KOLMAR-18125 format. One record per residue (C-alpha): residue number from 0; residue in one letter; z negated, x negated, y negated. Coordinates in steps of 0.2 Angstrom, whole numbers. Layout:
> NUM a Z X Y
...
//
This chain:
> 0 x -433 -529 -524
> 1 x -430 -543 -536
> 2 x -445 -553 -541
> 3 x -448 -555 -560
> 4 x -454 -570 -569
> 5 x -464 -572 -584
> 6 x -468 -587 -594
> 7 x -481 -597 -603
> 8 x -474 -607 -617
> 9 x -484 -620 -628
> 10 x -477 -624 -645
> 11 x -482 -640 -652
> 12 x -479 -652 -667
> 13 x -468 -667 -665
> 14 x -480 -679 -673
> 15 x -494 -674 -661
> 16 x -483 -674 -646
> 17 x -492 -659 -639
> 18 x -484 -652 -623
> 19 x -478 -634 -621
> 20 x -482 -626 -605
> 21 x -472 -612 -598
> 22 x -481 -603 -584
> 23 x -471 -590 -574
> 24 x -480 -575 -567
> 25 x -471 -564 -553
> 26 x -479 -549 -560
> 27 x -471 -533 -554
> 28 x -465 -521 -567
> 29 x -466 -533 -582
> 30 x -463 -551 -587
> 31 x -479 -559 -595
> 32 x -478 -575 -605
> 33 x -492 -586 -612
> 34 x -486 -595 -627
> 35 x -497 -609 -632
> 36 x -494 -613 -651
> 37 x -505 -627 -657
> 38 x -497 -635 -672
> 39 x -514 -641 -677
> 40 x -517 -624 -685
> 41 x -520 -612 -671
> 42 x -534 -609 -659
> 43 x -526 -596 -648
> 44 x -512 -594 -635
> 45 x -501 -579 -636
> 46 x -498 -568 -621
> 47 x -481 -560 -622
> 48 x -470 -548 -612
> 49 x -454 -558 -611
> 50 x -443 -542 -607
> 51 x -449 -533 -623
> 52 x -454 -548 -632
> 53 x -470 -540 -638
> 54 x -487 -548 -639
> 55 x -500 -542 -626
> 56 x -515 -553 -631
> 57 x -520 -568 -640
> 58 x -535 -576 -632
> 59 x -544 -590 -640
> 60 x -544 -607 -632
> 61 x -556 -622 -636
> 62 x -570 -622 -648
> 63 x -562 -630 -664
> 64 x -550 -622 -676
> 65 x -536 -633 -670
> 66 x -539 -638 -651
> 67 x -520 -642 -648
> 68 x -518 -636 -630
> 69 x -506 -648 -621
> 70 x -503 -644 -602
> 71 x -510 -632 -589
> 72 x -515 -633 -571
> 73 x -516 -616 -562
> 74 x -526 -611 -546
> 75 x -516 -605 -532
> 76 x -525 -588 -532
> 77 x -520 -587 -550
> 78 x -538 -583 -556
> 79 x -539 -597 -568
> 80 x -529 -609 -578
> 81 x -536 -626 -585
> 82 x -528 -631 -601
> 83 x -530 -648 -608
> 84 x -535 -649 -627
> 85 x -532 -666 -634
> 86 x -538 -662 -651
> 87 x -556 -656 -648
> 88 x -564 -672 -656
> 89 x -572 -662 -670
> 90 x -582 -653 -656
> 91 x -584 -665 -642
> 92 x -581 -681 -651
> 93 x -568 -684 -638
> 94 x -557 -670 -630
> 95 x -559 -655 -619
> 96 x -552 -643 -606
> 97 x -551 -624 -609
> 98 x -554 -612 -594
> 99 x -543 -597 -596
> 100 x -547 -582 -585
> 101 x -530 -575 -579
> 102 x -537 -558 -574
> 103 x -544 -554 -591
> 104 x -533 -566 -601
> 105 x -548 -573 -610
> 106 x -556 -590 -611
> 107 x -571 -590 -599
> 108 x -577 -608 -603
> 109 x -573 -626 -609
> 110 x -576 -643 -601
> 111 x -580 -658 -612
> 112 x -569 -673 -607
> 113 x -576 -691 -612
> 114 x -559 -698 -617
> 115 x -547 -694 -630
> 116 x -530 -685 -629
> 117 x -528 -678 -611
> 118 x -509 -676 -607
> 119 x -506 -673 -589
> 120 x -518 -662 -579
> 121 x -518 -658 -560
> 122 x -528 -649 -547
> 123 x -531 -657 -530
> 124 x -524 -649 -515
> 125 x -540 -640 -510
> 126 x -543 -636 -529
> 127 x -560 -643 -529
> 128 x -556 -657 -541
> 129 x -547 -657 -558
> 130 x -539 -673 -563
> 131 x -536 -676 -582
> 132 x -525 -690 -588
> 133 x -530 -696 -605
> 134 x -521 -707 -618
> 135 x -536 -716 -625
> 136 x -553 -720 -619
> 137 x -564 -735 -616
> 138 x -554 -744 -610
> 139 x -537 -736 -614
> 140 x -530 -724 -602
> 141 x -542 -715 -589
> 142 x -541 -702 -576
> 143 x -556 -691 -578
> 144 x -561 -681 -563
> 145 x -570 -664 -565
> 146 x -579 -655 -551
> 147 x -571 -637 -551
> 148 x -577 -631 -534
> 149 x -584 -614 -536
> 150 x -603 -613 -533
> 151 x -605 -632 -534
> 152 x -621 -639 -543
> 153 x -609 -649 -554
> 154 x -596 -636 -556
> 155 x -585 -639 -572
> 156 x -593 -656 -576
> 157 x -586 -673 -576
> 158 x -590 -683 -560
> 159 x -579 -699 -561
> 160 x -569 -709 -574
> 161 x -555 -720 -567
> 162 x -547 -733 -577
> 163 x -529 -736 -574
> 164 x -524 -745 -590
> 165 x -510 -733 -595
> 166 x -505 -727 -613
> 167 x -503 -709 -607
> 168 x -496 -699 -593
> 169 x -483 -686 -598
> 170 x -480 -678 -581
> 171 x -489 -676 -564
> 172 x -484 -670 -547
> 173 x -493 -667 -531
> 174 x -488 -673 -514
> 175 x -483 -659 -502
> 176 x -500 -662 -492
> 177 x -510 -661 -508
> 178 x -518 -678 -505
> 179 x -509 -688 -518
> 180 x -506 -685 -537
> 181 x -491 -695 -544
> 182 x -491 -699 -562
> 183 x -480 -709 -574
> 184 x -489 -722 -583
> 185 x -482 -727 -600
> 186 x -489 -744 -603
> 187 x -477 -754 -615
> 188 x -460 -758 -609
> 189 x -463 -759 -591
> 190 x -468 -742 -586
> 191 x -476 -738 -569
> 192 x -477 -724 -556
> 193 x -495 -723 -551
> 194 x -503 -713 -537
> 195 x -521 -705 -536
> 196 x -529 -704 -519
> 197 x -538 -687 -521
> 198 x -551 -691 -507
> 199 x -556 -708 -513
> 200 x -552 -706 -531
> 201 x -543 -723 -532
> 202 x -528 -726 -543
> 203 x -514 -737 -536
> 204 x -497 -743 -543
> 205 x -483 -739 -532
> 206 x -469 -747 -542
> 207 x -467 -755 -560
> 208 x -449 -752 -567
> 209 x -445 -765 -580
> 210 x -438 -761 -597
> 211 x -441 -742 -594
> 212 x -448 -727 -603
> 213 x -453 -715 -589
> 214 x -455 -697 -593
> 215 x -456 -685 -579
> 216 x -459 -685 -560
> 217 x -453 -674 -546
> 218 x -457 -675 -527
> 219 x -446 -670 -513
> 220 x -451 -656 -502
> 221 x -455 -668 -488
> 222 x -463 -681 -499
> 223 x -451 -694 -494
> 224 x -444 -696 -512
> 225 x -452 -697 -529
> 226 x -439 -695 -543
> 227 x -443 -702 -561
> 228 x -433 -698 -577
> 229 x -431 -713 -589
> 230 x -426 -710 -607
> 231 x -417 -727 -606
> 232 x -403 -717 -597
> 233 x -408 -717 -578
> 234 x -415 -707 -564
> 235 x -425 -717 -552
> 236 x -427 -712 -534
> 237 x -443 -720 -527
> 238 x -449 -722 -509
> 239 x -468 -719 -511
> 240 x -473 -729 -496
> 241 x -463 -745 -500
> 242 x -461 -744 -518
> 243 x -442 -747 -516
> 244 x -431 -738 -528
> 245 x -413 -735 -533
> 246 x -407 -731 -551
> 247 x -393 -720 -556
> 248 x -386 -721 -574
> 249 x -381 -706 -585
> 250 x -374 -707 -602
> 251 x -389 -699 -611
> 252 x -408 -700 -612
> 253 x -415 -692 -596
> 254 x -429 -680 -600
> 255 x -437 -667 -588
> 256 x -431 -663 -570
> 257 x -432 -649 -558
> 258 x -428 -649 -540
> 259 x -418 -635 -532
> 260 x -426 -625 -518
> 261 x -415 -632 -505
> 262 x -419 -650 -511
> 263 x -400 -654 -513
> 264 x -399 -654 -532
> 265 x -410 -661 -545
> 266 x -407 -654 -563
> 267 x -410 -666 -576
> 268 x -411 -662 -595
> 269 x -406 -674 -608
> 270 x -409 -677 -626
> 271 x -398 -678 -641
> 272 x -385 -665 -635
> 273 x -382 -673 -618
> 274 x -383 -656 -610
> 275 x -389 -653 -592
> 276 x -385 -665 -578
> 277 x -385 -660 -559
> 278 x -390 -675 -547
> 279 x -385 -674 -529
> 280 x -400 -680 -519
> 281 x -391 -685 -504
> 282 x -378 -696 -512
> 283 x -389 -700 -527
> 284 x -374 -697 -539
> 285 x -372 -685 -554
> 286 x -359 -671 -549
> 287 x -358 -661 -564
> 288 x -364 -657 -582
> 289 x -368 -641 -591
> 290 x -367 -640 -610
> 291 x -382 -631 -617
> 292 x -381 -621 -633
> 293 x -396 -629 -641
> 294 x -394 -648 -646
> 295 x -410 -654 -639
> 296 x -413 -644 -623
> 297 x -424 -657 -615
> 298 x -436 -646 -606
> 299 x -432 -637 -590
> 300 x -441 -627 -576
> 301 x -435 -618 -561
> 302 x -440 -601 -557
> 303 x -450 -599 -541
> 304 x -436 -592 -531
> 305 x -424 -605 -538
> 306 x -412 -592 -545
> 307 x -414 -597 -563
> 308 x -417 -612 -573
> 309 x -426 -610 -589
> 310 x -421 -622 -603
> 311 x -431 -626 -619
> 312 x -427 -636 -634
> 313 x -436 -648 -645
> 314 x -437 -639 -662
> 315 x -436 -621 -665
> 316 x -424 -612 -653
> 317 x -423 -598 -641
> 318 x -426 -601 -622
> 319 x -409 -603 -612
> 320 x -408 -597 -594
> 321 x -396 -604 -582
> 322 x -390 -594 -566
> 323 x -391 -607 -553
> 324 x -379 -598 -541
> 325 x -365 -598 -554
> 326 x -371 -612 -566
> 327 x -368 -599 -580
> 328 x -379 -598 -595
> 329 x -387 -581 -597
> 330 x -393 -573 -614
> 331 x -406 -583 -622
> 332 x -422 -575 -628
> 333 x -437 -578 -640
> 334 x -440 -592 -652
> 335 x -450 -607 -647
> 336 x -455 -623 -656
> 337 x -455 -640 -649
> 338 x -456 -636 -631
> 339 x -461 -651 -620
> 340 x -464 -645 -603
> 341 x -460 -630 -592
> 342 x -470 -626 -576
> 343 x -468 -610 -565
> 344 x -479 -602 -552
> 345 x -480 -586 -542
> 346 x -492 -577 -552
> 347 x -503 -562 -546
> 348 x -518 -563 -558
> 349 x -511 -549 -568
> 350 x -507 -540 -553
> 351 x -519 -544 -539
> 352 x -517 -540 -520
> 353 x -535 -533 -517
> 354 x -532 -529 -498
> 355 x -522 -545 -495
> 356 x -507 -537 -487
> 357 x -495 -546 -497
> 358 x -491 -532 -508
> 359 x -498 -532 -526
> 360 x -509 -518 -531
> 361 x -496 -511 -544
> 362 x -484 -508 -529
> 363 x -497 -504 -516
> 364 x -500 -485 -514
> 365 x -516 -491 -504
> 366 x -523 -506 -513
> 367 x -539 -506 -503
> 368 x -530 -503 -486
> 369 x -521 -518 -478
> 370 x -513 -507 -465
> 371 x -504 -497 -478
> 372 x -493 -500 -493
> 373 x -482 -485 -495
> 374 x -483 -466 -496
> 375 x -465 -460 -497
> 376 x -469 -441 -497
> 377 x -484 -443 -508
> 378 x -496 -433 -496
> 379 x -510 -446 -497
> 380 x -507 -453 -480
> 381 x -498 -470 -478
> 382 x -481 -471 -470
> 383 x -487 -481 -456
> 384 x -500 -468 -451
> 385 x -489 -453 -456
> 386 x -479 -446 -442
> 387 x -469 -437 -455
> 388 x -467 -450 -470
> 389 x -454 -439 -478
> 390 x -462 -423 -477
> 391 x -477 -420 -488
> 392 x -483 -404 -478
> 393 x -485 -414 -462
> 394 x -494 -430 -457
> 395 x -499 -428 -438
> 396 x -490 -423 -422
> 397 x -504 -423 -409
> 398 x -494 -418 -394
> 399 x -478 -428 -400
> 400 x -466 -414 -398
> 401 x -458 -417 -415
> 402 x -467 -403 -423
> 403 x -480 -407 -436
> 404 x -498 -400 -432
> 405 x -498 -389 -448
> 406 x -483 -379 -442
> 407 x -485 -382 -423
> 408 x -493 -366 -416
> 409 x -498 -376 -401
> 410 x -502 -394 -408
> 411 x -509 -399 -391
> 412 x -495 -393 -380
> 413 x -479 -404 -381
> 414 x -470 -390 -372
> 415 x -473 -377 -385
> 416 x -472 -377 -404
> 417 x -468 -359 -409
> 418 x -475 -341 -406
> 419 x -463 -329 -414
> 420 x -473 -313 -410
> 421 x -490 -321 -412
> 422 x -497 -316 -395
> 423 x -504 -333 -391
> 424 x -490 -338 -379
> 425 x -477 -350 -384
> 426 x -459 -344 -386
> 427 x -453 -356 -372
> 428 x -465 -347 -359
> 429 x -465 -330 -367
> 430 x -455 -317 -358
> 431 x -456 -305 -373
> 432 x -455 -313 -390
> 433 x -457 -296 -398
> 434 x -473 -290 -389
> 435 x -483 -275 -394
> 436 x -499 -282 -400
> 437 x -509 -266 -403
> 438 x -527 -267 -398
> 439 x -525 -252 -387
> 440 x -510 -245 -377
> 441 x -501 -232 -388
> 442 x -487 -222 -380
> 443 x -476 -213 -392
> 444 x -489 -213 -405
> 445 x -503 -207 -394
> 446 x -517 -219 -392
> 447 x -523 -220 -374
> 448 x -539 -230 -378
> 449 x -534 -242 -365
> 450 x -536 -260 -370
> 451 x -519 -269 -373
> 452 x -521 -284 -362
> 453 x -508 -299 -361
> 454 x -503 -309 -346
> 455 x -499 -328 -345
> 456 x -481 -325 -349
> 457 x -484 -316 -365
> 458 x -481 -298 -359
> 459 x -493 -285 -365
> 460 x -499 -269 -355
> 461 x -491 -259 -369
> 462 x -475 -268 -366
> 463 x -475 -263 -348
> 464 x -480 -245 -351
> 465 x -468 -242 -365
> 466 x -454 -249 -355
> 467 x -458 -238 -341
> 468 x -460 -223 -352
> 469 x -443 -226 -359
> 470 x -434 -228 -342
> 471 x -443 -213 -335
> 472 x -438 -202 -351
> 473 x -420 -207 -350
> 474 x -419 -203 -331
> 475 x -430 -187 -330
> 476 x -421 -170 -331
> 477 x -437 -161 -337
> 478 x -455 -165 -342
> 479 x -462 -164 -325
> 480 x -450 -177 -318
> 481 x -454 -188 -333
> 482 x -473 -187 -330
> 483 x -471 -190 -311
> 484 x -460 -205 -314
> 485 x -473 -213 -326
> 486 x -487 -209 -314
> 487 x -478 -218 -299
> 488 x -477 -233 -310
> 489 x -495 -232 -315
> 490 x -501 -230 -297
> 491 x -491 -246 -293
> 492 x -500 -255 -308
> 493 x -517 -249 -301
> 494 x -513 -255 -284
> 495 x -508 -272 -291
> 496 x -524 -273 -301
> 497 x -516 -273 -318
> 498 x -526 -257 -323
> 499 x -541 -248 -316
> 500 x -542 -230 -310
> 501 x -550 -224 -326
> 502 x -536 -233 -336
> 503 x -523 -225 -326
> 504 x -530 -208 -329
> 505 x -531 -211 -348
> 506 x -513 -218 -348
> 507 x -507 -202 -338
> 508 x -515 -191 -351
> 509 x -506 -200 -365
> 510 x -490 -198 -356
> 511 x -493 -180 -352
> 512 x -497 -176 -370
> 513 x -483 -185 -379
> 514 x -470 -185 -366
> 515 x -467 -166 -369
> 516 x -457 -170 -385
> 517 x -445 -180 -375
> 518 x -444 -169 -360
> 519 x -443 -153 -370
> 520 x -430 -160 -381
> 521 x -420 -165 -366
> 522 x -423 -148 -357
> 523 x -418 -139 -373
> 524 x -403 -149 -374
> 525 x -399 -145 -355
> 526 x -402 -126 -358
> 527 x -391 -126 -373
> 528 x -378 -135 -363
> 529 x -380 -122 -349
> 530 x -379 -107 -361
> 531 x -364 -114 -369
> 532 x -356 -116 -352
> 533 x -360 -98 -347
> 534 x -353 -92 -364
> 535 x -338 -102 -362
> 536 x -336 -95 -344
> 537 x -338 -77 -351
> 538 x -325 -80 -365
> 539 x -313 -87 -352
> 540 x -316 -71 -341
> 541 x -314 -60 -356
> 542 x -298 -69 -361
> 543 x -291 -67 -343
> 544 x -295 -48 -343
> 545 x -287 -45 -359
> 546 x -271 -53 -354
> 547 x -271 -43 -338
> 548 x -274 -27 -347
> 549 x -260 -31 -359
> 550 x -249 -34 -344
> 551 x -252 -17 -337
> 552 x -249 -8 -353
> 553 x -233 -18 -355
> 554 x -228 -12 -338
> 555 x -231 6 -342
> 556 x -220 5 -356
//
């Protein structure tokens, strides 16, 4: 099943340099987008369905009328998003962070930040700390550390302020082990790549790049390379352990970057119509360019599965999408204003996985049972436990014979499953699948009163008696022979212990009473045949006599 992505887009004014954040949710069944529109006039973020382009919700963030949301950091369990608010000075006197509940899509709280205009924001690898990079402070440029550990006595309060002497941080990226946060430091003409040690909360400079204007930062999957975009027209590849770097030129102002899932390609957006450039990380050369539809498509973000690259522009333009397999642009959507950052994550907040089985509740037929996810036949029993997942009438096969217990006449006997005559003996062992199951033995309609028992092979006493009666009736020349024939068999049954003496007498009476119809009919038939024979004989004699008489008369003539 194809995963779907939704987005959070922040729209901001050019003068305020407020970032747009696109957060992608892998919500099954719908694409959900959160559009952050500050423009110094809005207090809400807009939740949209990017497939239907309809508004789902507009939660309020911040406390002022124009909090100016900038960037976001999202918890791995997607329960919360922390959104930096760089224009909350009217409330806090400084700035703030909004806490957005991603389950209810409402603001659950705010955090006061004792510095002005936070730009970059990042969570530590263990998600116990939130690092907020501010533009102004005392002194200028600080990293404010917030305790966000659930249940902590100082939860959602500032626990440290680290001075790093930067103007502002436009972008942050975590190391693969979550122990380091890399950030660009715009400090005059000589910008820096700095690293924050999450454990010690110490900021150190990795490298200073002369005559640069660093924008965005990306980290390779193994952490061995840190890539920096430079609006002076370069991409810098930095070894974070030594600070050594190489610079690769391109004929445009490099803006945001996105690393492919395999780590082989780095997508680089550019300003002023430069299009999208593709950087080979092995050779550290640019291999191709793609011309975007929008003139200032400077913000990009790769979908979590790496199949699509979202491209946003500065100004008012729709979002473009690049198919990374074909490098073809897909149909653009929406209308977004001054997008300055796009981030993606595998979202499940709108579609939780309650039982933790890896399948979201919306697709899980058993959201509270980690052992089951699907009920193909809709019988209320999960496919894993259902012996017949495609048969709603069956769920169990106790004896494992392939016949469901509901239709198996012998659910505990693997050798039997059907009982055609309902005599309690399975068809495989039953010597008579059409047994006479009368309560008492009835011979030709005459009830003998003898209990109709059944043996282990599914043959009833009535079956035996009636078969005997039929054989004797067909062979006997008269009623007496018929009764004697049946009597001999009944004597044998008695000696074998099949019937008692009293039962034998009762059966004999039934045979005698009702066998007459058979014997009389047969005797009558024989009598008629005998009479006919005699008549035919007389007729023949008469015919011969007549012929003889005629002959004599003829002779006389």
